[in-house]
C-alpha positions as CSV (number, residue, x, y, z in Angstrom):
1,X,-18.7,56.2,-14.5
2,X,-17.0,59.6,-14.9
3,X,-18.4,63.0,-16.0
4,X,-16.8,62.7,-19.4
5,X,-18.7,59.4,-20.0
6,X,-22.1,61.1,-19.6
7,X,-23.9,61.6,-22.9
8,X,-27.5,62.7,-23.6
9,X,-30.1,60.1,-24.3
10,X,-30.8,59.1,-27.9
11,X,-33.3,61.5,-29.4
12,X,-33.1,64.1,-26.7
13,X,-30.9,66.5,-28.8
14,X,-32.3,67.9,-32.0
15,X,-30.2,69.4,-34.8
16,X,-30.5,73.2,-34.7
17,X,-32.4,74.9,-37.5
18,X,-30.1,76.3,-40.2
19,X,-31.7,79.6,-41.3
20,X,-30.8,82.0,-44.1
21,X,-29.4,79.3,-46.5
22,X,-31.6,80.0,-49.5
23,X,-35.3,79.5,-50.4
24,X,-34.9,75.8,-51.1
25,X,-33.8,75.1,-47.5
26,X,-37.2,76.3,-46.2
27,X,-36.0,79.0,-43.9
28,X,-34.4,81.4,-46.4
29,X,-34.4,85.2,-46.7
30,X,-36.5,86.3,-43.7
31,X,-35.7,83.0,-41.8
32,X,-39.3,82.5,-40.6
33,X,-39.5,85.8,-38.7
34,X,-41.8,87.6,-41.2
35,X,-41.2,90.7,-43.2
36,X,-40.7,93.7,-40.9
37,X,-41.1,94.7,-37.3
38,X,-39.2,94.5,-34.0
39,X,-39.5,90.7,-33.8
40,X,-37.8,90.2,-37.2
41,X,-34.7,92.3,-36.6
42,X,-31.3,90.9,-35.7
43,X,-30.5,90.9,-32.0
44,X,-34.0,89.8,-31.1
45,X,-35.9,88.9,-28.9
46,X,-36.7,91.7,-26.5
47,X,-35.7,91.4,-22.9
48,X,-37.9,89.5,-20.5
49,X,-40.8,91.7,-19.2
50,X,-40.6,94.1,-22.1
51,X,-44.1,95.3,-23.2
52,X,-43.4,97.4,-26.3
53,X,-42.8,100.7,-24.4
54,X,-45.8,100.3,-22.1
55,X,-44.8,100.4,-18.4
56,X,-44.2,96.7,-17.7
57,X,-46.0,94.7,-15.1
58,X,-43.0,94.6,-12.7
59,X,-43.0,98.4,-12.6
60,X,-46.8,98.8,-12.4
61,X,-47.0,96.7,-9.2
62,X,-46.7,98.5,-5.9
63,X,-43.2,98.6,-4.4
64,X,-44.1,96.8,-1.2
65,X,-41.9,94.6,1.0
66,X,-44.8,92.2,1.5
67,X,-48.4,91.8,0.4
68,X,-51.2,92.0,2.9
69,X,-52.8,88.9,4.3
70,X,-56.3,88.5,2.9
71,X,-59.0,87.8,5.6
72,X,-56.5,88.2,8.4
73,X,-57.8,87.2,11.9
74,X,-57.5,90.2,14.3
75,X,-57.2,89.1,17.9
76,X,-58.0,90.8,21.2
77,X,-54.5,90.5,22.6
78,X,-53.8,90.4,26.3
79,X,-50.7,89.5,28.3
80,X,-50.8,86.8,31.0
81,X,-49.6,89.4,33.6
82,X,-53.0,91.2,33.4
83,X,-54.7,88.0,34.8
84,X,-52.7,88.1,38.1
85,X,-55.3,90.3,39.8
86,X,-58.1,87.7,39.3
87,X,-59.0,85.3,42.2
88,X,-58.1,81.7,42.1
89,X,-60.0,79.1,40.0
90,X,-61.6,81.9,37.9
91,X,-63.0,80.9,34.5
92,X,-61.3,83.3,32.1
93,X,-63.0,84.1,28.7
94,X,-63.3,87.2,26.6
95,X,-66.7,88.1,28.0
96,X,-65.5,87.6,31.6
97,X,-62.5,89.9,30.9
98,X,-64.8,92.5,29.4
99,X,-67.1,92.3,32.5
100,X,-64.1,92.6,34.9
101,X,-62.8,95.6,33.0
102,X,-59.4,94.0,32.2
103,X,-60.2,94.3,28.4
104,X,-62.1,97.4,27.3
105,X,-63.2,96.4,23.8
106,X,-63.7,93.3,21.7
107,X,-61.3,93.3,18.7
108,X,-61.9,89.7,17.8
109,X,-61.1,86.3,19.4
110,X,-59.0,86.3,22.5
111,X,-55.2,85.6,22.3
112,X,-53.0,85.3,25.3
113,X,-49.3,86.3,25.3
114,X,-46.7,85.3,27.9
115,X,-45.5,88.6,29.2
116,X,-45.8,88.9,33.0
117,X,-46.4,86.3,35.7
118,X,-49.5,84.6,37.0
119,X,-49.5,82.9,40.5
120,X,-53.1,81.7,40.9
121,X,-54.6,78.7,39.1
122,X,-57.0,79.8,36.3
123,X,-59.1,78.1,33.7
124,X,-58.4,80.1,30.5
125,X,-60.5,79.6,27.3
126,X,-59.1,81.5,24.3
127,X,-58.7,81.2,20.6
128,X,-54.9,81.3,20.6
129,X,-52.1,81.1,23.1
130,X,-48.4,81.7,22.9
131,X,-46.1,78.9,24.0
132,X,-44.8,80.8,27.0
133,X,-48.4,81.7,28.1
134,X,-49.4,78.0,28.0
135,X,-46.4,77.1,30.1
136,X,-47.0,79.8,32.7
137,X,-50.7,78.9,33.1
138,X,-49.7,75.2,33.6
139,X,-46.9,76.2,36.0
140,X,-49.4,78.1,38.2
141,X,-51.7,75.0,38.3
142,X,-54.3,76.2,35.9
143,X,-55.6,74.8,32.7
144,X,-56.0,76.3,29.2
145,X,-58.5,75.4,26.5
146,X,-58.3,76.3,22.8
147,X,-61.5,77.7,21.3
148,X,-62.2,77.9,17.6
149,X,-61.2,81.3,16.2
150,X,-64.5,82.0,14.4
């Protein structure tokens, strides 16, 4: 089979409508476009998005690079290096960090990022971890537990 052997299926191609061939042909004179108006003129139709002179939708929308995320989860973010001052085998949660003064205010569920080093084994419970934070906790001999980000 070659490209020049390919033909459309039977019945998939319809004969084009021959307009303007007299009243007996069914589409004579105004060719089915009505009497007057912009949609009856030659050179129709209008361009895509045209709204008759009104500012079109694509110009009414804000010119943003991205749309905001609806119901975004805001995290209390802390780097793993801030946990290096804690004693070994400490249970690390958002409330324990608030009591220790490492975190000053609660912005939402706790998220740990991997900047810095930790040398003591810790049990960390947080709503989210970066991949490098998980690896550094495990390398220090600690464990991490993922909590629901309610």
